[in-house]
C-alpha positions as CSV (number, residue, x, y, z in Angstrom):
1,X,77.4,86.7,209.2
2,X,75.2,88.4,206.9
3,X,75.2,86.8,202.9
4,X,74.3,90.3,201.0
5,X,73.2,89.6,197.4
6,X,74.4,92.5,195.3
7,X,72.5,93.9,191.9
8,X,74.7,93.4,188.6
9,X,74.2,95.6,185.8
10,X,73.4,94.0,182.6
11,X,72.3,94.7,179.3
12,X,70.0,93.1,176.9
13,X,69.9,92.9,173.2
14,X,66.5,93.9,172.2
15,X,65.9,92.8,168.5
16,X,63.2,94.5,166.2
17,X,60.0,92.6,167.1
18,X,60.8,93.9,171.2
19,X,61.9,90.4,172.0
20,X,65.0,89.6,173.7
21,X,67.4,88.4,171.4
22,X,70.5,86.3,172.9
23,X,73.7,87.6,171.8
24,X,75.2,85.4,168.3
25,X,78.5,84.2,168.8
26,X,80.2,83.8,165.5
27,X,80.2,81.4,162.8
28,X,83.2,79.5,163.2
29,X,86.2,80.8,165.8
30,X,89.5,80.4,164.6
31,X,92.1,80.4,167.6
32,X,94.6,83.6,167.3
33,X,97.3,82.7,166.5
34,X,100.2,82.8,169.3
35,X,97.7,81.5,171.9
36,X,94.6,83.0,173.5
37,X,95.2,85.3,176.8
38,X,93.3,88.2,178.2
39,X,94.0,91.0,180.8
40,X,92.3,93.1,183.4
41,X,93.1,96.7,182.2
42,X,91.4,98.1,185.0
43,X,89.3,97.3,188.7
44,X,88.4,100.3,190.6
45,X,85.9,101.2,193.7
46,X,84.0,104.7,192.5
47,X,80.7,105.3,194.5
48,X,80.5,102.0,196.3
49,X,80.6,100.3,192.8
50,X,83.2,98.1,191.2
51,X,84.0,98.5,188.2
52,X,86.4,95.7,185.7
53,X,87.4,96.5,182.3
54,X,89.4,94.3,180.3
55,X,90.8,93.2,176.7
56,X,92.4,90.7,175.0
57,X,92.2,87.9,171.7
58,X,89.2,85.6,173.0
59,X,86.9,85.6,170.2
60,X,83.5,87.4,170.8
61,X,80.9,85.2,172.8
62,X,83.5,83.5,174.7
63,X,82.4,83.3,178.1
64,X,84.3,84.2,181.3
65,X,83.7,83.7,184.9
66,X,84.2,85.7,188.1
67,X,84.5,85.6,191.4
68,X,84.6,88.6,193.1
69,X,84.9,88.4,197.0
70,X,86.2,90.8,200.4
71,X,89.3,90.2,201.4
72,X,87.8,89.1,205.1
73,X,86.2,86.1,203.2
74,X,88.2,83.6,203.4
75,X,89.7,84.4,207.4
76,X,85.3,84.3,208.0
77,X,85.2,88.0,208.7
78,X,83.3,89.3,206.3
79,X,81.0,87.0,203.6
80,X,81.1,89.4,201.1
81,X,80.9,87.1,197.8
82,X,79.9,87.5,193.9
83,X,79.9,84.6,191.0
84,X,78.7,85.0,187.3
85,X,79.5,85.6,183.9
86,X,80.9,88.1,181.3
87,X,80.6,88.3,177.8
88,X,83.7,88.8,175.7
89,X,83.1,91.1,172.7
90,X,85.0,93.0,170.5
91,X,88.3,92.4,172.0
92,X,87.0,93.7,175.3
93,X,84.7,93.1,178.6
94,X,83.6,95.2,181.2
95,X,81.1,94.6,184.4
96,X,80.0,96.7,187.5
97,X,78.8,95.4,190.7
98,X,77.6,97.3,193.9
99,X,79.9,97.0,197.2
100,X,78.0,99.4,199.2
101,X,77.5,96.8,201.8
102,X,80.8,95.8,202.1
103,X,83.0,97.4,204.8
104,X,86.4,98.5,203.9
105,X,89.4,96.5,202.7
106,X,89.8,94.8,199.0
107,X,87.5,93.3,196.8
108,X,89.7,89.9,195.2
109,X,88.8,89.1,191.9
110,X,89.5,86.1,190.0
111,X,88.5,85.4,186.2
112,X,88.8,82.3,184.4
113,X,88.1,81.3,180.5
114,X,87.3,77.2,180.4
115,X,85.5,75.5,178.3
116,X,83.4,73.9,181.0
117,X,82.0,76.8,183.2
118,X,79.7,76.4,186.0
119,X,76.8,78.6,185.1
120,X,75.8,79.0,180.7
121,X,78.0,76.6,178.7
122,X,80.4,78.2,176.3
123,X,78.8,78.6,172.9
124,X,78.7,75.7,170.5
125,X,81.1,77.4,168.4
126,X,84.0,78.0,171.2
127,X,84.3,74.7,172.5
128,X,84.7,73.8,168.7
129,X,87.9,75.6,168.2
130,X,89.2,75.2,171.6
131,X,87.6,71.5,172.6
132,X,85.6,70.1,175.2
133,X,88.4,70.5,178.3
134,X,90.4,73.2,176.5
135,X,92.6,71.0,174.8
136,X,93.4,73.1,171.7
137,X,93.6,76.0,174.5
138,X,96.9,77.8,174.0
139,X,98.5,80.8,175.1
140,X,101.1,82.1,177.4
141,X,99.0,82.2,180.5
142,X,97.3,78.6,180.1
143,X,97.3,75.9,182.6
144,X,96.2,72.5,182.6
145,X,93.9,72.0,185.6
146,X,93.0,68.4,186.4
147,X,93.1,67.7,182.5
148,X,91.0,71.2,181.7
149,X,92.8,73.9,180.4
150,X,91.9,77.4,181.4
151,X,93.4,81.1,181.4
152,X,93.1,82.3,185.1
153,X,93.5,86.5,185.7
154,X,93.8,88.5,189.0
155,X,92.9,91.6,190.7
156,X,92.0,93.5,193.4
157,X,90.4,96.6,194.2
158,X,90.8,98.7,197.3
159,X,87.4,99.7,198.9
160,X,87.3,103.0,201.0
């Protein structure tokens, strides 16, 4: 089997001085009434690019971890697999990735909001609002996974 590295399209914020500036998280996060939640609004493959758009009420700066794999990954038919993080901003999130080298079938998508993700840590204000293990994270789709509260959503997109 061959492992393929797929490029992700990223947007960087450039400050007035021409240097890269990190996205700023809000100074304080007030968890939404009724709890936190988000959904995948669309997941489609067009011209060999998987585009995922979603919305919800997570605070600006919250990081959502993603895992995208080809449906043949778990059975050893194809090793297409990509992970990373998306920043939630203005009530939405979006990302794109190439699936040009992937065979026809389906891309299986899992997005997880958690306090201790693999990769970059959640901003301090997010951890302060929801707790180090998400103990103050509430909402209709919150699950307790080994003492850590998370929100996971799933989708799939056809690759043709």
